[in-house]
N, C-alpha and C positions, 0 to 999 in steps of 0.2 A: 254401644257400641254391643253387640251378642260373640265373646270367645266362637273359636277353630271347632273346641267341641261342644258348646251350645249350637251350631252353626250345624254339624253332622250330622245329628239325630234328620233337624227337616231335608238335609240334602237329600239324607239316605232314602226318607220318607216318599220322598216328591221322583226319587229315579224310579221307586219298586211304582209308586200311581205312575208314571211315564210306563213304564213297563208292560203292566197291565191296561192301561187302553191301544199296546201298539197288541198287544195278544190278542184281546179282543178279537181282529181282524182277520186273526187265522182258528174259523171254527173245526177242523179237521182235523181229526183226535188223529195224536199217532202211537201206532201198537208199536212201537221202542219203548213208550212211555207210557209207564200203570199206578196209579194214584189207587188204593186199597184201602174201604173203613173195614172193620172185623165188625160184626154182631156180637150181641150178648141178649142176654134173660135175667132179669134178678125179682125180687119181688117188692111191692107197691111202695113208697116209702124206704128204702133199698137205694142205694148209689151202683152204677154200675161203667167201665172202664172200657172205652175203643181204643185201637189202635190203628194208625194209619201208618200203611208201609206202601213202599215204593218200590217199583221193579223195573229196573233198564237194562235194555237191551241194547240199547243204542250208542250215544255218542257221551262224553263225559257230562254232569250238569252241574251246571254254575250257581244258578240258583233253582228258586222255585217258591209257587205262592197258590192259595186257593182259599174257600170256600166253605165252611160246613153248617149247613141250614136243616133245624129241626123244630116238634110245636113244643111251642114254650110249654102249651096248656099239660101235652107230656110229659113233658121233660125240660129241667133244668139244668144248664151249662152248670158246674160248679168250680172247674181248673184246666187249663191247658198245657204242657209242660211238652217239653221236648225231649225226644227217647235218646237213643244210640249211634242213628242210622244221622241226626243231625250233630248229636253232641261232641262228634270223633268223626265229621266230613270233614273239617282243616288240618288236615294231616294230622287225625290223630286230635283235634282240639273241639274249642266252637267256631260256629262260624264269625261271622267279620261281625253280621247284619240276623240281628232276626226279636222281631216282632208279634207278637200276636195277640188280636183286640179280638174283644167278645159283646155281645147283646145277645139282647133275651132270644131271638131267632136264630145264633148263631155266632161260629166264632169262625178269624180268619189267620191264619201263618203265613207270615212274608221270611226268606232265609236268599238272605246273599252269603254263599262259605268264603270268598275272599272278594273283599272291593279290587284288584286287581286283579281278578279274574283268569289265576295264574293256579289255582288248584279247585276242585270240582270234586263230583261224589261220581266214582267211575261206574263200569257197569257187573250190576247184581242185581241181585234177587231178593224182596223182601225185606230190604229194608225198614228197620221200624221207626219212621222220624217224629211220632206225635200222641199220645196219647190226652185223648179227652175225658175228664169227670162229669158224669149224667145221674141224676139224682131222677128219683122214677116216681112222677106223678100223676099220671095217668090211671085208670080205669084198669080192672085188672080184666085180662084178656085181650088189652088191647096192646097193637105192637106196631111202635113205632118208630117212624122212614130217618133215620138221620141222613143225612146225601149231601155227593158235594155242591155247592152254588154260586153264584157270585154272591159274597159278604155285604148282607143288605147294612155294612154298619158304614162311617166312615174309615176312612176310603172304600169303595167297594173294589175287590178282588176277583177277579176271574181266574179259574184253575188253569195255572201254566206252571209250565219248563223252560228254563233258561239253556240252551245250548250256545253259549259265550254270549254277545247278547243278541242271539237269534231266538226266539218262542216259538217254542212249541206245546199245542194243546194236547193231553196226556189221556188215556181212556181211561175212565172216570168209573169204581167197582164202589155203589153205595153198600151201605149196613143200617140192619133195624135192630131197635130192642126191644124184645118179649117182656111183659106187663106181663106177672102173677102174682098168684098164692104160695108161690110151691108146690113141692109132690111131696109122698112119703114113698121113699122110692121102695119097692117090691109091694105096693099099696096095687098091682097089677088093675082092677077093677073096679081103684076109684072107692070103693065103700065102706071107706073107715076102720077096716080091720085089717091084720097082716094073718092069713089064716091058710087052712086047704083049700079055699075058692079063689086064690089068687092064683098059686097053679096050672090050676083045670081051666083058668082063664084064656093065660098065656099057651097052654099047650093047645086050645083047642085054635088064638090067632098061630099061633106057630102049623096049626097038622090042617085047619075044618074049617075057617073060616076069616078068609084074607083079611076083614078092612080094619083098620089100624085099629089097636085102642086111641081114646083119647089123651095120655100122658106116656108115653114111649119112654121115657127115661123115670117110670115107676120101675115099667118091665125089668126092667134093665139093673140085672138084683146085685149080679158081681159087679156092675159101673166097669165095662171092657166099653164100654162104644156101641153096642149090637148089640138087636135083641137072638139067642136063638137056644135052644136047649139046652143048653150048658146053665142059663138062668134061673130054670127049672129044678136042674138038678140041686142048686144053690140052695135053692129056696127050700126046695122038700129039706135035704143035708140038715139046716136053720129048725126046719121045724120040728125034725121028729129023730135026730143024731146029733146036737147039742154041735152044728157046726156054728162055725164063728157067723153074727150078728150079718144082716144085709148095710150094706157099704150104707154112708153120708148121705143125705141128712135126713137119712133113717133113725129113731122112731120118730122125728118129727118135723114137722116140712119143713125147708129150703128149697137151697135153690142145687143143681149142681156141681157140686167144685170140681168135675174133670169137664173141662172143656173137651165137644165130641160132637155128630153133627143129628144127633137126637134130640126132640122138643117135647115140650111140653103143652096143648094148646085148651086141655081143660083140665083140670085138679080139681071135683068140685068138695070133695074131701079139706083140705084144707079151707079156712075161714078166709 
């Protein structure tokens, strides 16, 4: 005969499976609750972390569950951990129940904050609740989708949050991971050299030809997350007045260490 401690995980898993089945009947997304995946980029063969965040403008949430799917030919799921929005949700401590499952095609998170229902995650924005680490296996130039889904493993998990015993389908914002060979900051024209041709190329983009450069990150010489005349001035000051060199990853091929809205769709100068 199994002890209570042995039965508890089974009972909890059974409870969650029942929840998921009920939640599947409520397909209309409630805008008061939103799950969002961040996006990222990296070189082939490296790893990238994506964060799942939760926005709650409704009522106190007692539990949540969801699956996240990706293409195993492009991404390998290395690890999934809980972030502070989860680990402090139970009056500053860990939830009573957390279960993370992984298969090649995806992972799932199942959380019950308080088994007695007296504690929950109050309304708030930007709760970081889970972090997933992916190895980038796809071809250079690929953009891999990372999407909320019905978890393809066992048990199947439908994205849902719980207000007491009542399930709500949250709004779901998916993410992507761009796989590349990196870029060299300040090599704005992508011709494998950092010289006067690069600020001239950037001036042409800013004031003559509005066609986007293939790698905006490479043109962001001062790494402030925008492309403007300040990048031209920074570059010229470095070339002719001994000013500070461009920011990393210069002078090597690499990823942008600063999160911003700029992207690098193509940079042929990096192998």
